N, C-alpha and C positions, 0 to 999 in steps of 0.2 A: 194600167187602167183598162185596156182592151180586154184582158183576161177576166177582170172583175165583172165587167158587163156581159161578157160571153157566158160566164157561169150563171149570172142572173137570168140571161135569156134562156138557158137550159131549164131553169126552175120555173120561169114565168114566160112562156113563149107567145102568149096572146097579148095584143096591145094594151087592153085595159088592165091586165095583171101587171105587166112590166112597168107601165107608166106610173101606176100607184106606188111602186117601190122606189121611185126616183126623186122623191121630195127633198131628201137631204143632200143630194149631189149638187155641186157647184155648176157643172156643165153636163146635165144628164143627157144621155142619148134618148131619142124618141122613137118609139115603134108605132107604125101606122099600117093599116091594111092598104093594099093597092087594089083599086077597083076598076081603074081605067087602063086601057092599052094592054091588057093581059088576057091570056086564055086559061090561066090557072084559077081555080076556085079560091084557094087560100094562098095568096102571095103577100108577104109583108116586107116593109122596108125598115131597116134599122139604121137610123140616121145619127151620125155623130158630127157635130159642128164645132170645130176648133178654129180660132182666129188665124193661127199661123200655119196650119197644115191643110186647110181646105174644108170642103163640105162633103164628107164621106158618107156613102150609102152602101149597105149590104142588103141584098135581097135574099129572103129565106122563105121556107115553107115549113109547116108542121106535118110530117109524114106519119101516117097511121096513128094519129091522135097523140103521139108521144115523142117522136124524134124531130129535133130541130135540124134541118138540112140547110146549111149556108150555100147559096147557089151562085151568087155573083157579087163582086165588089166593083164600085166605080166612084169617081169623084165628080159629083154633080156640079156642073158649071152653069146652070140656068135656073130660072124661077119657074114655079108652077108644077103641074103633075109630072111624074117621071115619064119620059117619052118611050115609045115603043122600041127604039133601037137600043135602049139600055135594059129593057126587059127580055128581049129575045135571047141573049146569052144565058139568062137564068132558066128560061123555059127549055133551052137546048141541053142544059146541064141536068135538069130534072128528069128528062125523058129516059136516058139510059139508067139513071138511078132507080126509076120505077120498074124498069125491066129486070134489074137485079134484085130489087126488093119490092115485090108487087104490093100495091095498096090493098087494104082490107075491103 
C-alpha cells in the first residue's frame, strides 16, 4: 500500500492534487501543507492513519518544482499541529540536500 501511495505522491505532489485522487480509497492518506513551526516555504505532511499501526507522518518538500524529497518519518502521538521538534529533523535533512542539488 505504501508504494502505491508513494507513486501517487510522485505524480501529484501538492495537497490539492493528491487529495483529489483519494476518493476511492478505504483509508486514504492525507497530504497537507505545514505552515506553523517551520522555516521552509514548502513543507508538507503525508499522513497515513491505520488503527493497528499508529498515526504515521512523512514530511516532504517539492524541490525545484518537480522532485519530491521525503525528509523525515515519525509516528505522531499527539493532537494538533505538528510540533517544532518533529520538524527540525526534516529541515536538517533538507539543508545538505540543497547543497548538493541547489534550488533554481
